N, C-alpha and C positions, 0 to 999 in steps of 0.2 A: 705423657700427654692425656690428661684427660679429653674423652670424647665428647663432642657437642652433641651426637645422635648415637646415644648405646648401640651395640650390636648384640641382638637378640640369639640366644642360644636354643633351638626349637628341639633338636633332639641329640643323644649322643650314641655312640656303639663303640666296643670294646672287646678285642680279643686280645688274652692275654693266657700266663700260666694259672692264674688264680680264676680263670674263666670270664664273665663279663661282669664282674662286680669285685667280691672277695677281700675288699679293703677292711673292710668290718672284720675279720679275723686276725688272732695272731700269728698266722700261717704263713711258710714260706713254702714255693714247690719249685724246689731244685733238683735236677736230677745228673746223675753220674755220665758224663762224655769222654770217653779217653781219659785223662788225667785231670780233669777238671769239672766242675758242678756248672749248669746251666740251668737257665730259665726257659721251659718248652712249653707251647700251650696245653692246656689240658684236655682228658680225655674227650670230653664235649666236643671240643672244636677240633680234635684231631680226626673225630668221627665226621663231621661236618666237613672238613676238609677232604676226605677218602670220598664222602657223596659228591660233592662237585666236582671233581676230577673225571668219576665214571660217569656224571651226567653228561659232562662238556668235552669229548674227546680235545679239542683243541687247546683245553686249558692244562691237558697231560705236560705239554711243552712249557708253560709259564713258570716262573721263578717263585720260589715259596713267598717272597716278599709280597709279589703282586698278587698271590692265592689270597694270603692273609689281608690285603686291604680289600678284595672282593668280598671276604666274609664280613668283615666291620662293616662295608658301607649298604650291604644288602641289610643290614639292620635298622637301618635309618629309615623315618618315615617321608621319604619325597613324593612330593605332589606336584611338582614343576618340573617339567621336562627340560626347561631352560636353566635349570642349575648347573652352575659351573661347579669345577672339581679340580683342586689342588691338594695334592697327598702326595709328600714328598719323602724321600729315603735318604739317610747319610751314605749309605753303600750300593744303594739299589739290587740288583740282580746277582748279588756275589756269588750265590752257588751256580747259576749257570753259567757266569762268568768263569769261575775256576775250574767247571767241567769242560768249557769249552779251549781254556788255556792247556788243561792237562791233555786232551786231543790233540791241540796242535803240536806240543811239545814230542807225541809220541809218533803222528804220522804225518806232521807239516800240514795239515788241512784241518778247517773249521766246517760245522755244519752251516749249512745255508742260512739259516735262520737265526745265525748266532748275533750280528748285529740288532736286528729289531727287536731280540728278545731280551738283551743287555743292557739296550737304553734305557736311561733312566724314566723318560717319556712314559714308557706303557706302562707304570703304575696308574696314572689317571686315567690313560685313553681305556685299558681294557676295564678299569672300573665303570668308565662312562659307557663304554658297551654293554656292560653286564646288566647297568639299570637302565639302559635306552635313554640316557641324557643325551639332550644335542647341544647344550653351552658349553662353552670353552672348556679344555680340560688339560691341565699343564703341570708338570712335576719340576721338583727341584731337590738341590742337596746344599745343606748350609751346615753339615756336621750335625752335633747334638741338639742345635737350637733348630733343625730343620721344621717340626711341625708347628713352633712358634710362629716362621715367618709365614706358614700356611695360613694360619689366623692373620696375621699382619695384612698377606693381600688379599683375604680378603674382607676385611676393614677398609681395605682402599677402594677395591673394585664393588663392593656395596655402595660406599660413600659418595663414588664416582658415578653412579646408575648404572656402571657397567654389568652388572648383575642384580636380582632381586632375591636370589637364592645362592646360597654356596656352601659345599663340604670342602671343608679342611681340616688335614690329619697328617697322619704319619704311618708308616709301616717299615718294617725291620725283620729281617732273617738273619741275623748275625753270626749264627751258631757252625759256621763254616771253619775250615781247618785254618786258613789264611787269616780271617778276622782274629780268630783266637791267639794264634800265634803271633798276631801284630801287638794284640795288647799284653800278650806276655812279655815281649819284646820291650814293652814299654815300662815292664815290671810293676804293672798296677792290678793283674788279675788276682783275686783270692786265693790262696794256699791252704784257706780254712776248710773243713767240714764240720763244726760244730754247728749248734743249735741256730747260731745267726751266723752264717759264713759270709754276708755281706752285713759290715756293721756301718752303714752310712750315717754320718752326723755323730759318731763317737770319738771324740776328741782323744782319749786314752787309749786309741789303736797304736799300734807301733809298725804295724804293715799295711800296706795299700790291701783293701778287701772287695775290689770291684767285682761282680760277676755280670756276665751276657745274658738278656734275655730278650725272646722275640717276641712281638706285639705288635697290633695295629690298632689304632685307635681313631674315630670321626667326627666330627661334630658339625652338625647342619645349623647353619648360620643364617641372618637375616634381619635388615633394619625394623620389621615387623613387630611390635610389641607382644610380647606373652604375658597375660594376667597371672601376676606371682610367679615369674619366671627367672631365670638367671640370665644375667647379660654382662656383658664385656664393657666395662667404665671407663679402663686406661689401657696404656701401654708405654714401654720406653726401652729403648736399643741404646747398645753401646758397643765398642769395640775395643779391648784390650789389647794394649802393646805385645808383641811376642817375646815374653819375659822366660818361659820355661815352655820345654816339651809338648806339654797340655796348654798352653797359653792363659795360664792362672796366674794372678799375680798375689802375691802375699796378703794386700789390702786387700784385695778383692773391688779394685777400681771398676771395672766393668760392672759388677752387681749394685754398687752405689750408685752408679750414674744411671742404670737401668730402671732400678727402684724407685729412686728419688723423682725418674721422667714421669713413669705410670701414676705416682701418687697426684702429680701436677699441684696443686695448692690444697689438697684435702689434710687436715691435720694426720700426723703419722699414726695417732692414736685409733683412727677409724679402722686401719688394717688389723685385724685379730686373728690373722692367720697364713702363714706362708707355707706353702707346699715347695720344697726346696728342690732345687737340682741335684744335690751331693750324691756323687756316686759309689761313694764308698771308699775314695781316695785320700790320702792324707792332705795332699795339696788342694784338690779341689772342694774338698767338706772344709778343711778350716778358712780358705779363701771367700768361701760364701759366708761362712758364719762372721768371719771379720768386718765382710760387708753390712750384716745385718745389724750389727753392734754398732757398726758407723752411723747407720741411717737412725736405728731404732734405741740405741742406748742397750745398756743388759736388760732392762726390763722390756724386750721385744716381744714381736706376737708370737703365737703359738707355731712351732714346728711340726710341719708332718714330711712324708717320705715314704717313695710307695718302691724304690729300688730295692730296699732291702728283702722284700717280697717277692720281686717280679725279677729283679736285675735291671741291667741298663738295656734299654732297647734303641739307645743312640737316637737315629733320626725320629723314630717313634715316641720317645720317652715322652716330649712335652706335650704330646697330643690326650697320652697317658695319665698326664700330672691334671690335665685341664678336665679330662672326663673325671677325674676324683674329684676335683674342685668343684664343678656342677654338682656332683652327687653328693656331696657334704652340704652346700649350700641348699639345695632341694631338701634333704632328709634332717638338716639340721643336727648333724653329728659332727664330732672331730676323732680321728683316728690316730691314736697315742701310737709311740714306738717301745715296744716292750723292752727292751735293753737300756733304755735312758731314764734316770728319773725323771719324776714329775717336773721338779724347779728346773731342768734343763732345757725340757719341750715347752714349758707353760711358766715361765719366771712372774707373768701378770696375774696366775693363779685365775685365770678366767674360765669360768665355766658355763657360760652361757652359747648358744647356737651362733654360728660363725656367721657373718653378715659381710664381710669382704674378705676375699681371699686373694694373695699375691703368688702366681704361679711364674717360678724363675727356672730359667734353662740356659744352659751355657754349652759353646762345642769347641773342638780345634779351631785355631784362625783367631780366636779372641771374642766370638760373636756370645754376646749376653742380651736376652730379652725377658723383660718383666710383664706378665697380663695381669690386669686386675679385673675380678668378676665380683659382681655384687647380688644379690636375691632382690629382685623388684618388691617394693612394696605395696603395689596395686596393679 
């Protein structure tokens, strides 16, 4: 659906394995953890995390996902105390939950603060507490499309007049034993240790190559125009029928519907770039590519991805991609994928600055979301 009143991005913030930018480089930042590779936040953010916990004793008990959300939100330029907050997470406070459950198995008891610290709502409430805002704060989980749904909530709240300023985003700290074992049980975790162990969008791979990464990303949104700024002009949603363990159909039906809905009556040629969800799994990647070709044909827009660099941050991943899209539009750059041929990711042979970028996200349960961004020309 094209928005009658666009939503403007006033600021963005990112905490990731490649720092707060990093998309320009052809680098990855994966580290060994037990028998797998993972994407951990970089040294700069590790230090900031340590300072945060030392300075605020109460923060020592918070889950890593909540701390990452606080770090990201602090980087936004907030001027309105009534700013609403919706930061979601696919898994929530997984680390604390695993520790509490382990304690319960051993002793039959759990720490007093187990419930308050493991409820998903503490992501947004702690961010609001830290920022000193007094607007509504709520969290949610819609698997890997969670952060996209946070943006949809922002659109609805802002257009309904229920908020004038809104922080939307996602945070995830999935590098826990339980989460990694779950992905291995699905047989989607990468077993590679080559230069590019997560080969998202590579249709020649013969095995799943997804890697988990931790991250948090936030967007400060408002209906107030920003001269020459980035704006959200459309969105589309869809629900895939449950045809596989990961809810992806071979035809990419969900993404077909969500991308078409996000464009509305716009000509398909107007979209020049797509930041794909593509996590590095054979089914997930091929399903999305099938949808892109069904909507745009073989002469489709340029394709981008960041999971090959950062890993899949689950509920935060869509926010990471939205921050990436805003940066690309603002700076007029396109981020290529080094292990794919140019004709694969840029069949239109487009060399102009990106003007309209589609950001895709999907998750278990069949949730598909597409959000269309554009750079304001005035």
